[in-house]
C-alpha positions in Angstrom: 32.2 12.7 15.6 29.0 14.2 15.4 26.6 14.6 19.2 23.0 12.7 19.8 22.0 16.2 20.3 18.1 16.2 21.3 16.2 18.3 17.8 15.7 22.0 18.4 12.7 22.9 20.1 11.1 26.8 18.6 7.8 28.5 18.5 7.9 27.8 14.8 8.3 24.1 14.5 5.9 24.0 16.7 3.4 25.1 15.0 4.1 23.6 12.1 3.8 20.3 13.4 0.6 21.9 15.2 -0.2 22.2 11.4 1.3 19.0 9.6 -1.3 17.1 12.0 -3.6 19.0 13.7 -5.6 18.1 10.2 -5.3 13.9 11.0 -5.8 14.4 14.6 -9.6 16.5 14.1 -9.8 13.6 11.6 -9.3 10.4 14.1 -11.8 12.6 16.7 -14.1 13.0 14.5 -14.1 9.2 13.5 -14.3 8.0 16.9 -17.1 9.9 17.5 -19.1 8.6 15.3 -17.9 5.6 16.7 -19.2 7.1 19.7 -22.3 7.7 18.1 -23.4 4.0 17.2 -22.5 3.1 20.7 -25.2 5.4 22.1 -28.1 4.6 19.5 -27.2 0.8 19.9 -27.7 1.9 24.4 -24.7 0.6 25.2 -23.3 4.1 26.5 -25.3 7.4 27.0 -24.0 10.4 25.0 -23.0 12.7 28.0 -20.4 10.3 30.0 -17.5 10.3 30.5 -16.5 7.8 27.8 -16.9 11.2 25.6 -14.0 12.6 27.0 -11.7 9.1 26.9 -12.8 9.3 23.0 -10.3 12.4 22.4 -7.1 11.0 24.0 -8.1 7.6 22.8 -8.1 9.5 18.9 -5.2 11.5 19.4 -3.7 7.9 20.0 -5.0 6.2 16.9 -4.0 9.0 14.8 -0.8 8.6 16.1 -0.8 4.0 15.4 -2.6 5.0 12.5 0.4 7.3 10.9 2.7 5.2 12.0 0.9 2.2 10.3 0.9 4.8 6.8 4.4 5.1 7.5 5.9 1.9 7.8 3.8 0.8 4.2 4.9 4.5 2.9 1.2 5.9 2.2 0.9 9.2 1.0 -1.5 11.7 0.9 -5.6 10.3 1.2 -4.7 6.5 1.6 -3.5 7.9 4.9 -6.3 10.0 5.8 -7.7 6.2 5.4 -5.1 4.7 7.5 -6.1 7.3 10.5 -9.6 6.7 9.0 -10.1 2.9 10.1 -7.4 2.8 12.9 -10.0 5.3 15.3 -12.9 3.1 13.9 -11.5 0.0 15.1 -9.9 1.5 18.3 -7.4 -0.9 20.5 -10.3 -2.9 21.2 -11.0 -3.8 17.5 -7.1 -3.9 16.6 -6.4 -6.1 19.0 -8.8 -8.9 17.5 -7.4 -8.9 14.2 -3.8 -9.2 15.6 -4.6 -12.1 17.4 -6.9 -13.0 14.3 -3.8 -12.9 12.2 -1.7 -13.9 15.3 -4.3 -17.3 15.8 -3.5 -18.5 12.1 0.2 -18.2 11.9 0.6 -20.2 15.2 -1.5 -23.0 13.6 0.9 -22.5 10.4 -1.9 -22.3 8.2 -1.5 -18.9 6.7 -5.2 -18.3 4.7 
């Protein structure tokens, strides 16, 4: 009987993980910085603020969510990057607004 063993951890596997996902996370950081810059232009934020610090973990979270969505829909290559970019641009607030709208339509029984 096969036991549930944790995956083997080595420096090589960590380096491979960083090489594979580093570009995707850096793209998500770039998109979140564009979002931050947009809010600065609108006067809703200052450029050098604590909000800028919170954009980095937000980008990592958005990259993970975008990668999961792309995996679910079996997207590959540039489609995965586009999915991560969209999830990063929307962020948690935009994603929640879209999900609320979709669920409200299904709750009413009318699918548009």
